[in-house]
C-alpha positions in Angstrom: 140.8 85.4 -215.5 138.6 82.6 -214.0 135.5 84.2 -212.5 133.1 81.9 -210.6 129.5 83.2 -210.4 127.3 81.5 -207.8 123.5 81.8 -207.2 122.8 80.5 -203.7 120.0 78.0 -203.0 116.7 79.1 -201.5 113.7 77.2 -200.2 110.5 77.1 -202.3 107.1 77.9 -200.8 105.6 75.3 -198.6 102.7 73.6 -200.5 104.0 74.8 -203.9 105.0 72.4 -206.6 108.8 72.4 -206.6 110.5 73.4 -209.9 113.3 75.7 -210.7 113.4 78.4 -213.4 116.7 79.5 -214.9 117.7 82.6 -213.0 117.6 86.0 -214.6 119.9 88.2 -212.5 123.1 86.1 -213.0 122.7 85.9 -216.8 122.0 89.6 -217.1 125.0 90.4 -214.9 127.2 88.0 -216.9 126.4 90.0 -220.1 128.1 93.0 -218.5 131.4 91.4 -217.8 134.6 92.1 -219.9 135.0 89.7 -222.9 138.2 88.2 -221.5 136.6 86.9 -218.3 136.1 83.2 -218.2 132.8 82.5 -216.4 131.9 79.4 -214.6 128.3 79.5 -213.2 126.7 77.4 -210.4 123.1 77.6 -209.5 123.0 75.9 -206.2 119.3 75.3 -206.5 120.0 72.6 -209.2 123.6 71.6 -208.5 126.1 71.6 -205.6 128.8 74.2 -205.3 132.3 72.7 -205.8 134.4 74.3 -203.0 137.5 72.5 -204.1 138.1 74.6 -207.2 140.4 77.6 -207.5 138.9 80.6 -209.3 140.7 83.9 -209.3 137.6 85.8 -208.3 134.1 84.8 -207.0 130.8 86.6 -207.6 127.6 85.8 -205.6 124.3 86.9 -207.1 121.4 87.1 -204.7 117.8 87.9 -205.6 115.9 86.9 -202.4 116.3 87.8 -198.8 116.1 84.1 -198.0 119.3 83.6 -200.0 121.5 86.0 -198.1 122.6 83.8 -195.2 123.6 81.0 -197.5 125.4 83.5 -199.7 127.4 84.7 -196.8 128.3 81.1 -195.9 129.6 80.5 -199.4 131.6 83.8 -199.4 133.1 83.0 -196.0 134.3 79.6 -197.3 136.1 81.2 -200.3 137.5 84.1 -198.4 139.0 81.8 -195.8 141.1 80.4 -198.7 142.2 83.9 -199.7 139.9 84.2 -202.8 138.2 87.6 -203.1 134.4 87.8 -203.3 132.0 90.4 -204.8 128.3 90.4 -204.1 125.5 91.8 -206.3 121.8 91.4 -207.0 118.6 92.6 -205.4 119.1 90.9 -202.0 122.7 92.3 -201.8 121.3 95.8 -202.2 118.6 95.2 -199.6 121.1 93.8 -197.1 124.2 95.8 -198.1 125.6 96.6 -194.7 125.4 93.1 -193.4 126.7 91.7 -196.7 129.8 93.9 -196.5 130.9 91.9 -193.4 131.2 88.8 -195.7 132.5 90.4 -198.8 135.6 92.1 -200.4 133.2 94.2 -202.5 129.5 94.8 -202.9 128.0 96.1 -206.1 124.8 98.1 -205.7 122.7 99.1 -208.7 122.6 98.1 -212.4 125.8 96.8 -213.9 125.7 97.8 -217.6 128.8 99.8 -218.5 130.4 99.5 -215.1 132.0 96.1 -214.6 135.0 96.8 -216.7 136.2 99.3 -214.1 135.4 96.9 -211.3 137.5 94.2 -212.8 140.3 96.6 -213.5 140.3 97.5 -209.8 140.4 93.8 -208.9 143.3 93.1 -211.2 145.2 96.1 -209.9 144.6 95.3 -206.2 142.4 98.3 -205.4 139.0 96.6 -205.1 136.6 98.9 -203.3 134.4 97.8 -200.5 131.3 99.3 -202.2 130.4 100.3 -205.7 127.3 102.3 -205.2 125.2 103.0 -208.3 121.8 102.8 -206.7 119.3 105.1 -208.6 122.2 106.0 -211.0 120.8 104.1 -214.0 122.6 103.3 -217.2 120.7 104.1 -220.4 118.3 101.3 -221.4 119.9 101.3 -224.8 122.9 99.8 -223.2 121.1 96.7 -221.9 122.1 93.9 -224.2 120.9 90.3 -224.4 121.5 88.3 -221.3 124.3 85.8 -221.4 122.3 82.6 -221.2 125.1 80.4 -222.5 126.4 80.1 -218.9 123.3 78.0 -218.0 123.2 74.2 -218.1 119.8 74.0 -219.7 119.3 70.3 -218.9 119.0 71.2 -215.2 115.9 73.4 -215.8 113.3 70.8 -216.6 110.2 69.6 -214.7 109.1 66.1 -215.5 110.8 66.4 -218.9 109.3 69.8 -219.7 111.8 72.7 -220.4 111.1 75.6 -218.0 110.5 79.0 -219.4 113.4 81.4 -220.0 113.3 84.8 -218.3 113.6 88.1 -220.1 112.7 91.7 -219.5 111.5 94.6 -221.7 111.7 97.4 -219.1 113.1 98.4 -215.8 111.7 100.7 -213.0 108.1 100.9 -211.8 105.9 104.0 -211.5 103.8 102.2 -208.8 104.9 102.0 -205.1 103.1 99.0 -203.7 103.1 98.6 -199.9 105.1 95.4 -199.6 107.4 96.0 -202.6 111.1 97.2 -202.7 111.2 98.1 -206.4 111.0 101.8 -205.8 114.1 101.6 -203.7 116.0 99.4 -206.2 114.9 100.6 -209.6 113.2 103.9 -209.0 109.7 105.1 -209.7 110.4 106.1 -213.3 109.3 103.5 -216.0 112.3 102.8 -218.2 111.5 100.8 -221.3 114.1 99.2 -223.5 114.0 100.0 -227.2 111.8 97.6 -229.1 114.5 96.4 -231.4 116.8 95.4 -228.5 113.9 93.5 -226.8 112.9 91.7 -230.0 116.5 90.9 -230.8 116.9 89.3 -227.4 113.6 87.4 -227.5 114.3 86.1 -231.0 117.7 84.8 -230.0 116.4 82.7 -227.1 116.3 79.0 -228.1 113.0 78.4 -226.2 109.5 79.1 -227.4 108.2 79.7 -223.9 109.2 82.8 -222.0 108.5 84.7 -218.8 108.7 88.5 -219.1 109.8 89.5 -215.6 109.0 93.2 -215.9 107.5 94.5 -212.7 104.4 95.3 -214.6 103.7 95.6 -218.3 100.7 97.9 -217.6 102.7 101.1 -217.1 102.5 102.9 -220.5 99.7 101.8 -222.8 101.2 103.1 -226.0 104.6 101.4 -225.3 102.8 98.2 -224.3 100.8 98.0 -227.5 103.9 98.8 -229.5 105.8 96.0 -227.8 103.1 93.5 -228.5 102.9 94.5 -232.2 106.7 93.9 -232.5 106.4 90.5 -230.7 103.6 89.1 -232.9 106.0 87.7 -235.6 108.1 85.9 -233.1 105.4 83.4 -232.3 106.7 83.0 -228.8 104.4 82.0 -225.9 104.9 83.9 -222.7 103.7 84.7 -219.2 104.1 88.0 -217.4 102.9 90.2 -214.6 99.8 92.3 -215.2 98.8 93.6 -218.7 96.7 96.7 -219.2 93.0 96.2 -218.6 92.0 97.4 -222.0 90.4 95.2 -224.7 92.7 96.6 -227.5 95.8 95.9 -225.4 94.6 92.4 -224.4 93.8 91.6 -228.0 97.3 92.5 -229.1 98.8 90.6 -226.1 96.9 87.5 -227.2 98.2 87.9 -230.8 101.7 88.3 -229.4 101.5 85.0 -227.6 100.3 85.9 -224.1 99.9 82.5 -222.3 99.0 83.6 -218.8 99.5 86.4 -216.4 100.4 86.7 -212.7 97.5 88.9 -211.4 97.3 90.2 -207.9 94.0 89.4 -206.3 93.6 92.0 -203.6 89.9 92.0 -202.9 86.6 90.3 -203.9 85.3 93.2 -206.0 83.4 93.1 -209.3 86.5 94.9 -210.8 88.7 91.9 -210.0 86.0 89.4 -211.2 85.7 91.3 -214.5 89.4 91.7 -214.8 89.9 87.9 -214.7 87.0 87.4 -217.1 88.5 89.7 -219.7 91.8 87.9 -219.6 90.0 84.6 -220.1 87.9 86.1 -222.9 91.1 86.8 -224.8 92.4 83.3 -224.2 94.9 84.4 -221.5 95.2 82.3 -218.4 95.4 83.8 -214.9 97.6 82.8 -212.0 96.3 84.7 -209.1 98.9 86.0 -206.6 97.2 86.3 -203.2 98.9 88.1 -200.3 97.6 87.2 -196.8 98.1 89.2 -193.6 97.4 92.7 -194.6 96.2 94.9 -191.8 92.5 94.7 -192.9 92.6 90.9 -193.1 90.5 89.1 -190.5 89.9 85.4 -190.5 86.4 85.9 -192.1 87.9 88.1 -194.8 90.5 85.5 -195.7 87.9 82.7 -195.9 85.7 84.9 -198.1 88.6 85.6 -200.3 89.4 82.0 -200.8 85.8 81.3 -201.8 85.9 84.1 -204.3 89.0 82.6 -205.9 87.1 79.4 -206.6 84.1 81.3 -208.0 86.2 83.3 -210.5 87.8 80.1 -211.8 91.5 81.1 -211.6 93.7 78.8 -213.6 96.3 78.6 -210.8 96.8 80.4 -207.5 99.9 81.2 -205.4 99.4 82.2 -201.8 102.0 84.1 -199.9 102.2 85.7 -196.5 102.9 89.4 -196.2 106.7 89.7 -195.5 108.3 93.0 -194.5 111.4 93.0 -196.6 114.0 95.7 -195.8 113.5 99.0 -197.7 109.8 98.6 -198.0 107.0 100.6 -196.5 105.8 97.5 -194.7 109.2 97.0 -193.0 109.4 100.6 -192.0 105.9 100.5 -190.4 106.2 97.1 -188.7 109.7 97.9 -187.4 108.6 101.2 -186.0 105.6 99.7 -184.4 107.6 96.8 -182.9 105.5 94.2 -184.8 108.4 92.2 -186.4 108.9 89.0 -184.5 111.8 87.5 -186.5 114.8 89.1 -188.1 116.1 85.7 -189.2 116.4 86.2 -193.0 116.0 82.5 -193.5 112.4 82.9 -192.4 111.7 85.6 -195.1 110.4 83.0 -197.6 106.8 84.5 -197.9 105.3 81.3 -196.3 106.2 82.1 -192.7 104.7 84.7 -190.5 107.5 87.0 -189.3 105.3 89.8 -187.9 102.3 90.4 -185.6 99.2 90.7 -187.7 96.6 93.3 -186.8 93.6 91.0 -186.3 95.1 87.5 -186.0 97.7 85.8 -184.0 100.8 84.8 -186.0 99.9 81.1 -185.4 96.4 81.6 -186.8 97.6 83.4 -189.9 100.0 80.6 -190.5 97.2 78.1 -190.3 95.0 80.1 -192.7 97.9 80.2 -195.2 97.9 76.4 -195.3 94.1 76.3 -195.3 94.1 78.5 -198.4 96.4 76.2 -200.4 94.5 73.1 -199.3 91.1 74.6 -200.1 91.9 76.0 -203.5 93.6 72.8 -204.7 91.2 70.4 -203.0 89.2 69.3 -206.1 92.1 69.7 -208.6 95.7 69.3 -207.4 98.2 72.0 -208.3 100.0 69.6 -210.7 96.8 69.0 -212.6 96.0 72.8 -212.9 99.5 73.4 -214.1 99.1 70.6 -216.7 96.0 72.2 -218.0 97.8 75.5 -218.5 100.6 73.6 -220.3 98.1 71.8 -222.5 96.7 75.2 -223.7 100.1 76.4 -224.8 100.9 73.1 -226.5 97.6 73.5 -228.5 98.6 77.0 -229.5 102.1 75.9 -230.6 100.5 73.1 -232.7 98.2 75.6 -234.3 101.2 77.9 -235.1 103.0 75.0 -236.8 99.9 73.9 -238.7 99.6 77.5 -240.1 103.3 77.6 -240.9 103.1 74.3 -242.8 100.0 75.4 -244.7 101.6 78.7 -245.7 104.7 76.8 -246.9 102.6 74.4 -249.0 100.7 77.3 -250.5 104.0 79.0 -251.5 105.2 75.7 -253.0 102.1 75.3 -255.1 102.0 78.9 -256.1 105.7 79.1 -257.2 106.1 75.5 -258.2 108.7 74.6 -255.6 
């Protein structure tokens, strides 16, 4: 059977350097498909969709709300030709009812151990409108290595530099952050994968630089430290979301190859200042993620926050605007209060104001968003700051190779080889 898997295009943040990482959802999903399925994958962010082909079945994987309308367009084009389409992924779950209007089937939840039955239904002409496994999670032991062979690796380079590969060591999140939908999608129970399965997958990735896309690594200190110990021999270099703010954990993370972290900067407190310092003390860079438009944000507050970011010497910063995605507490509050001013999902890119802020006009918050990017990168452009982060990882990789060569030379001298 010829199965075509498509990842719809989506617009990058205004002001952000444009590059494209190899997507995670499609390769994880591909690993759950029956062995006899012949997969052709298209990431529309890096190549055009060929609508003249004739697959037996089409799958559309959507991660972001800003992908859904394009995903629906692609599905409509195939269904007009009589080709059945199934949707899956985070955005398909957040927009399930709307997506069903453009689909023959929508898969909701985690796919491990379930796709064989779905494909049997397709083959036998009994495809269901919905396969609902939300909050019905497969055992984490069943999560195997992602099927990265479907990717065209040459398409994921930025100025000749291979982009990081994405992997995950856990699912679920015990936190319930205001603008986040993870509690709806993955539950509030932290579900770590077995160490050996994680290390097996990471070791098998033909890329020294990785992005661990777990919602947060700082969920179980003992598990986190055990993971880092297991990762040390791999000599991989990686970035991730937050790491536990503990010197012992940070030391192990550094030994395991922590390159930089995405750390939410939610205020100008000494705690945040010291948090960033401790990362830097362990040789771990920090990309601050800064959300603008929370209800306590005034114009003065946002300006002070930007000044603070320059003081604490973040390596890189990414500014976004609070966006009330469906199935989040933010959406529920703003929808109930009548504060959402756009339900056009193409606007839900985290760089457009789609709600009425508490203390600002939508137009002023939009202006402050651009002001934040311009101010932070005024003295050192974003490309240059990214280059400095890259330079650090290259130096570490050289040091690893030097150690490896010295150890080999010592072995040769010792054993006469």
